[in-house]
Steps between C-alpha positions, in 0.01 A plus 500: 500500500591200285245237406617140523508301179280193477802276549616692809149500648457127438759428769278686747188312395676161518614552857323290764565400861716213370649653186714804580591688185820669611859450392765446766871567460776387738828690479787372716758768583853490638538819709867437590633796301215747552663842539464595868345164586158346434179612668132458429470880488730505194248295303212721608700811416578363155130438436405848622755659268384299198127478558442750217657245263251234611158637395293191595629522856282807570188399308199308626190359334182693437214267411214601274153498660283199412792341315424704188863494390854407590656674804750784474829579669486827696740679732469392863459821702577307820815328375734404784820310426505354852183303422675320213850426632569284804791321663509149651757235596536148363508206744837342578713373328387733221551263207310518172251252648413736786480789254264298281264440794479874572447578130227234485308685769548836325394364161195331652335825614306725260577869460273767648302653212433817699867596457752494215536134407854427615703432809865434580642292786865517606608170657812506714700223671583282199813288484826678412349826620278524193174696485196426282259753352165343415284714273137424425300680232165428342501350152248763389783755514789305348599194300844340502658749262343818640571376853867460416505850347337642812729323746801616300441842652613373840820341367837663436816399317725586794470496880534876537335656192447871440154620611222456246330821384213597727149585380452824310248611762356368825238231451146614557237225458215575265154517647338155475229486232140494608278197444308703243814571300607134512155381393475756221839400361401133508169565320673702229759224457231234476309696234747395232537142625247333263676635192847407633378156602352435156826597332703284739264204449536526123877524532516204739276283282709585196818404680349173626370404155838573343682301766269197463521517120878497523495205739263309271721562199796343681309174543706229669800732501331744742715554806354384833368778721485513877155622599335597829265244656723215381710483818510181710401488865788541745518552877549875446200556273168589663332761716751702701508626859642829638806327651829539314836327498817647348836347403816624329792361301805640323686373194763631259407679176800348323349152541187609310710647220711185467189280479336739254802497268555124527145406399389792283227628729430829677573590861124502562480141368769398750309671782185309407694174469651542847152567639368191321768272640453637852121465479533141377705409807251679728204323340673163540507565873146644522249275331661407171586649162212555253521325165478825305681836510420773748373827355692809611368851447796719405441878521619697197554874490324668208641849559596704200807724502273798563352326806833385642506740795125508563345348811210260521463166323591415144517126530359195327570130549594199296449137596796262497516125558729370775559130417535367855402154375837475322788362706783623278594865577620554143173368358321741733712788373443406134122485546498831687695665220236385252212601728631852564563548128144399416359709785679811374366445148146453631533802728613714207232370264209564736626841609592578858305826499162325474484397865600848616233657279221268618570574867382858441143374474491289817211617724671572836222381730428182303871420463568538874189303599592216265852483644367479857244233412762294315727516805236453771341201325845348432406450137866445409460155657214414265648533153816416313786737588538799271875472561721347768725788597649834397869537411661839433853569380611861549831650384668676790794736548833388348696738724533551879225709661465672837203601712543765770875434476471122547603258224219297342585132556193331353152580372201266510174615337184312602182526294144424612360147488177456308188301586545148365881517487665518841860554387680799350871496408700809405860492383711815473857544377710710735854576381667156467227320691145381439269547799204262534193593701197277553173581675223250552186413688639343816230232508532400133880500484662348808881506508538787253872515575550169322381668178742789554792270586398275212524791258864560597573127472333488157713787370814320620385177330433677170840668521670162548321364193604808300864456602501147354402626155775493235 
């Protein structure tokens, strides 16, 4: 039995009928050179052989009676792989657009909390004979980094690798804990909460006072900060619905490196600049461009070296300005470089561990009830947006990978969309390419493909500007 951390459990409490807190991954495979030929059974066999390397795949939730504490992960005595892996076909002609429609439907359905919180769908019939594997796992079990570490267990460096070592002994699920045991553990854990909370409060206040004192001492030279609740209204900010739309794009990693070197930025700055330029064009066609920057929430891993291979969530966020009101792409890039630099300094000064620590004290029942009320009453429509969207940039594999003997062509991670911000963009480097995945509320973001296509066009435009530099 493993108790969820406050951060992990918060993703359970936040989940509502409209806000699904799972992470979706789309892996496109080329099965041309699969030894012996491709079949769906090969993928299932691979999962069966490696299930012992994927601990969360055989664990389900055990909730504490009366919401006295955070839930725990326990072995599922009724685990059945067939309930988590399915096979479907994509409509003709099997392009990325048809794939996106199928993925939209998959991403728009919540996971069954009575079972381990994951599922995998194999989609056949894509163009060029390709196959897609769509994985879906609850955010309470993984973040971007731990999810990548977990999924690495199903990848190989060659199409016909040697067998991975099997388990030391046959898996026997532990007996699920009784309600009494769960409640007792929660009460014991809560007994020390007042002392821990007092210490954390003192530490947080001390950090805040020091940060404000430092800002005050800088006077007019203080660097501008991007803060939540300063975002402008856009068509994609507001209360969300359960319906999802998905779109993909692909660009070249070399273009990002050329732009980065030409203008003295980071690859992440270039990613944000391409998103900004694409969003500006989309906003021009859908109601107009606001006269102030958008606010993007950018997840940041706070894992230490010791936590590198651990599961669960070790993530914070920083807020970055996206200057869509600027017409000049280079001015956009320059302002983003300054904003990300300031955001990193603020993030470091405040301390990323504070948010993770405070989540330990969230009352489960109150937290979940508040999330449902906020969603049901559509309160996101009644106040200034906390932020406009989420943008994640994840480093991916620099070398070719294979899954069940099939070569990995592309990988598109898709995060959850949050109440009040109906758009989530994730960018992942994959060998010499950069794969772009966007997921949105279908009602708030019509024509999502224009944002995806616009991202690729923006990268090409920035590359052209970089090539003209002396």
